[in-house]
N, C-alpha and C positions, 0 to 999 in steps of 0.2 A: 387567520381568522382562529380565534380560541374556541374551546370547544368543553362542555362539560362530561363528566364522564356519564358514559349510558346514553348519549344523544343521539337523535335518529342520526343526525348529518355523521357523527364520529363513526356509528356502525355501518354507513353506507359508505364511508370511506375505505375503512378496514375492512370489507367485504369488497371493494371494487381491487385495492393491492391486494388479497387473497386469489381474487380470479387472475389479475393480471399476473401474478407472479406464478402461479401454478402455471399458466400459457408461457411464460416465459423457460420455465424448466421442463415441460412433460410436452409441449405440444408439438407438431399439432395434437389438437386434442378437441373431443365432442362435448357440446354443453351437458350433455346427460351425465358424463364421468366427470365434469365439473362440479353439475350439480350434488354425485354422489359422494367424491371426495372430501368437498367443502362443507357438506351438510346443509346445502342450503338450496330454497324452493326452485322448481324449474322455473317459475316466473321471476323469481330475482334474480337468475343468473340470465334469462333473455333479457333482462333489462339492464342489467351490468355492462353485458358482451356490445349491447346495441349503445350503449355510451361509449365503452371502449373502441368502437367499429368508428363513433363519431367522431374521437380524439384522432381517429388515423392511427393507433397504437398498435389493435390487430386487423386482421383480415383472412377472410375464408382462402384458405391454400388446396383443399381437395375433400373429399367426400370418402367416408369409409365405407368399404362391403359391408351389404346388409343380407340377414340370412330371412330376409320376407321384411317386407314393407318398405316406408322411403329412407336411401340411405342419410347416415347421418352427415352434416358437414363438420368439415374439422378446422378448427383457429389454429392461427399460427401467432408470434409478436410480429410487429411489422416492424423490423430492426431500423428502417430507415428511415421513420417518420420525425427522429429527433436524435439529437449527438451528445455527449456530455464532455467536459475538458480536463483532465486531469495532468497534473504539474508537478515535478518534483523542483523544489528549491534547496538548492545545493548551496555551500559558501560562495562562490565564482560563480556560476551557472542557472539557467531556469531548464529542466528538459519538459516539453509537453508533448500532449498525444490529441488529438479527437479522435472519438470513438464513437459506435454506433450504439446502438441501445441492447444489441448482443455482448458488446464488448468487443468487436472489430476493430480495429487502429485505423482510420481513414487517412488519418494525416499526423507528422509528427517534425518538432522540431526543437533545436539546442540554441538559444540564446546567452550571451555573455553577462552578468551580473559585475557593476563596476561599483554599487555600497550596498550596504544592508538598512539603510532607513526604513522604514515604511513605506512612504512615499514613492522613494527612488523602486521598493521592490513592485507595488500595486503599478510601477507607470511600465514595466520592465513589463510583468502578467498583462497587462493591459495589450502592448507591443505582440506578445508571443501569443495571446487569442487571436489577434486582428490575423497573422501569418497563418496562423491554424486553418481559420475560417478561409481565409483566400485561396488556401490549397484545396478545398472542398465545398465551393461556392452555394453549390447544390442543395446543400443541408439547411433547411429555413430555421430550425428552433435546435437551443441548445439549452438542457433541462437545469445543469448547474453546474459550481467547478466544483473539484476535488483537488488538494492540497498538501502534499507530506514534505513534511519541514524536519529538520535535527531538532532534539530538544523535547523537554517533557509540553505536551500537548496534550487539554484539555477540550477533546472535541466536541464535548456534548456542550460547552459554554463557548466555542468557538476562539478559546484565547489561547496563545500560546505564552506560557507559565515561566519558563526557563529556558533559554539558549545561546548557550555561550558562545557559539559559533556565527551565531549572528548578534549577540547581543541584546537581545532580547528581553522583557521582563514586564508579563501582564500585557501584551498587546494584543487589543481584542482582534484579531485578523478577519474573521469572517464577517465581522457587522462592517469594520472598514473597508473590505470589498463587496460585499454586499450590497451597501448601499451605492458605489461607483456601478456596478454590472447590474444592478437590480436581476437579480437571480441567487439561487440559494448558493453558499459558499463554505462546505465541508471542509477542515482540518485535521490532521490526525500525524503524529509521528511517521518521520519517513520509510522507517522499517516497519512498520506496523502495516502502511500501504504495500511495502512487499511483499510482505505475509498474505496480505487479501489478495494480491497476485499469484502468489505460489496455490494457494487457497483454491482460485477458482481458475486458473489456465497452467498451472507449473505442478511441478513432481506431489506439491501438498495435497491436489485432489485424490491419490490415491490413501489418504490415511487421515485419520481424526485427531492426532497430536503429532504435533512439528514445531520445531524452532528454527528460526532462519537467522543465522549470527552474522553479521558484517563486519570488515574491516577496514581500515584505510585512517582516512583522518581520525576516526574514532572509534569505535567498538559499539554496535548495535545490535539488539534482540528485539524479535517479535516472537510472539508464541499462539498457537492454535493449539487450543488444548480442549480434547470435548467436542470438535466442530468450529470452538467459538475462538475469536480474536481475545485476547485477554489483555485488557487495557490499564486495570488497577484503577485505584485512587490516582484521582488529578489525570490519570491517561498515563500515571508516573512510570508503572512498569517494563521495564525494557531495559533499562539504564545498567547493563552489563558490563560496560566498561567502566562503571565508578567501584564496580565489585573489589574487596581492599585483597590487595594478593600479597602482601607483605610490605615488611620496613623498607622503603626504598626513598633514595634522596630526588629523584626526578618531580617536579609538581606535576599534576595533571592542569587540563585546561578548566575544573571546576576551582580550582585552587587549594584541593589537596592535595596529598602524598598518599601510596601506595595504589592507586587505582590501576586497574588491569591497562587499561589507555596508556599508560605513563609507561607500559612495559611492551606492549605487543602496537600501538597504531606507529603510522607513518612516520611521525613526529620521534618516536620513541627508538626507533632502529635508525634514525638518520644521526640521534645523539649518540647512539651506540656507536657507530660510522665513525662518528670523530673523534669516540674516546681513544679507539684503537687505530686512529690513522688511517683507515679505508676510503671515508670518502676525500674523495679527489677536487679541486677547486674547480667552482662554479658547479659540481653535480646535485642534482634533486634525487629524489625516491625511483622518479621513474630510471633513469640512465644505473644507477646503484640495482635496480631491480634487472636491467636487460644484463648486467655484468653477471650478478648472482645466474640467471638462465642460462647465460650462455656457456657457460663454464670457467668462463675468462677472470673470474674473481671468485676463488675460491673462499675466501675471508667475507665476502660480500654474502655468499650463498649461508656462511654459517652465522650468520648477523638472522637471517630470515627463518631459517632454520630455527634458530634459539626461539624468536617471536611466535613461530609457528607452535612451538611445544608449551611454552606458557600458557597461549591461547587452548591448546587440546587440554591440556591440564583445566584448565578453567571451566571448560564445555564437558568434562568429563564431570566435574560438580554438579552441574546442572544436569544433565543426563541421569545421575545418582539421585539426582531432589525431584525431577517432572517425569520421568522414565517415557520419553516422545518415541515414537516407530521412526522417525526418521528427522537429522539435522543436517539442514542446508548452508552451505559457507560461502559466500559472497561478498564482492565490495573489491573497490578499486586498489586496497591493499594486495591483491591477489595476484598482483601484475608477477611477483616469484612465486606461480603458483607451484611448482613440482617443490623448492623449498619449504614453502609454507605447508606444504601437505605434508612432506618426510618426517617434519616437527610435531605438528598439530596431530597425525596418527600417533605416533611415540609417544605423547603426552596422553593422548585420550587410554590408549592400549595399558598403559602404566597406570593409570588412576580410576577405571572406571569401574565399580562395583560388579564382579564376576558375571552374578545372573544377570544384568540389561548389557552385558558387552556386543550383542547381535545388534544394535540398534545400526541403522542404515546411517551413513553420512555422503554426503553429495555436496562435492566442493563445483561451483558454477561461475562462470565468469562474468563480468562488470558489465549490466548492461541497464541505463539510463533509463531506456525507453519502458522497461516491465517496471520500473517504479512509479514512473507515470501513467502506467497502466491502472497499477493498484490504486491511485492516487483518484482515479476516474471510476474505477468500481466502486470506490466510498458512496461516491454520488447513486450510480447505479444500483446499488445496495439498499442503499435509503429511499429510492423512487419505487423498487420494488414492495419493499416493507413498509412503505406510508407512515418513512423517517423524513421527510423532507420539511426542511425549518426555513424559513426566511432568514437571508442574510443580514438582512438592517433588524429586523425585531426580534430574530428568535424565535417566533412565535409559529407552531405546526402552517401548514400551507395544504391545501387541498388542493389535491393532483389535479382534477380535472377543470379548475380554477386558471392552476398555476401553467398547464398544458396548452391550453385558451390562449393566455397570454402571453407565454413564450413563441407562439406562432405569429 
């Protein structure tokens, strides 16, 4: 449905979304409080509340105490009214969650991915969604799908601009999946979805400015600045792994040399291990990390310490520029956590601008489900802010119309 600026239907939709968003964040809440907080008339609030109740999105849960007169009825979100799907698209697997409207995870699944072709990925997502819904068959409506994936992602257009890991260029994934599933499909960089999850459900809730850095096959960055996720032009902000760090011989997956990823990511550690004769026949990054953590492989441990130190130096530069309150480090590359942390904290300590040295650094274990939950939050965020778009056409969707059709 297309809207012209200032049209009555658009104003109605924005007011409806504002009421729903306020109830979600501050409910249970009375109608009179909603009217005061949003500057709406009592008649408008009554009309919008009636519509939201007819859609089963909110319900009355209690009555507020009254100093005199009729007690006020309190309204709350009906979290069970619908669900959303969140998916992390990785190199070799899909991790998915089904959550309710409050973000509570109702079901989770992980499926292997054997091909990166858009058709194979769409088929895998189809099977994953079917399995998630089978885990929770009582949920009647699914409002949309959020997908976090590696690469430069233009979420506004729903296009994967560039993903070396998937070997995708200009793939209109939102449109392709929107046509298949007939519901809104929102996509974003996977580390951005992790930052969304941290800001809503994790350590990021405590601060307005934080960064989350991930290490594994690559190096990623999500930035929440002033309480808002920073995506940059074309969604390309956060390509931390391609920060130039020096004149090195190892080639990065992007085709260039001198990138941070080529020094600290899993592939870089394996190359370094081969170079000094530490890597045993048939050994991969997991077993190398196990030796490093167990104390049985001091040479292996030294490699992870060195990688952590280079990462810490790069993060110090990031902190010197952005001055966040919190740095969160996670990812599958944290298998040798103690060794990585030793080097990382040393690198940061030696290169932080002294007045900023008090930044909090939190190292977290790998958790695919958190990434998928962040992808689901993309849909919830859009739903509660009137930001849902049709996956096939890209046009705004009237929430009331969509909820009725989803049912």
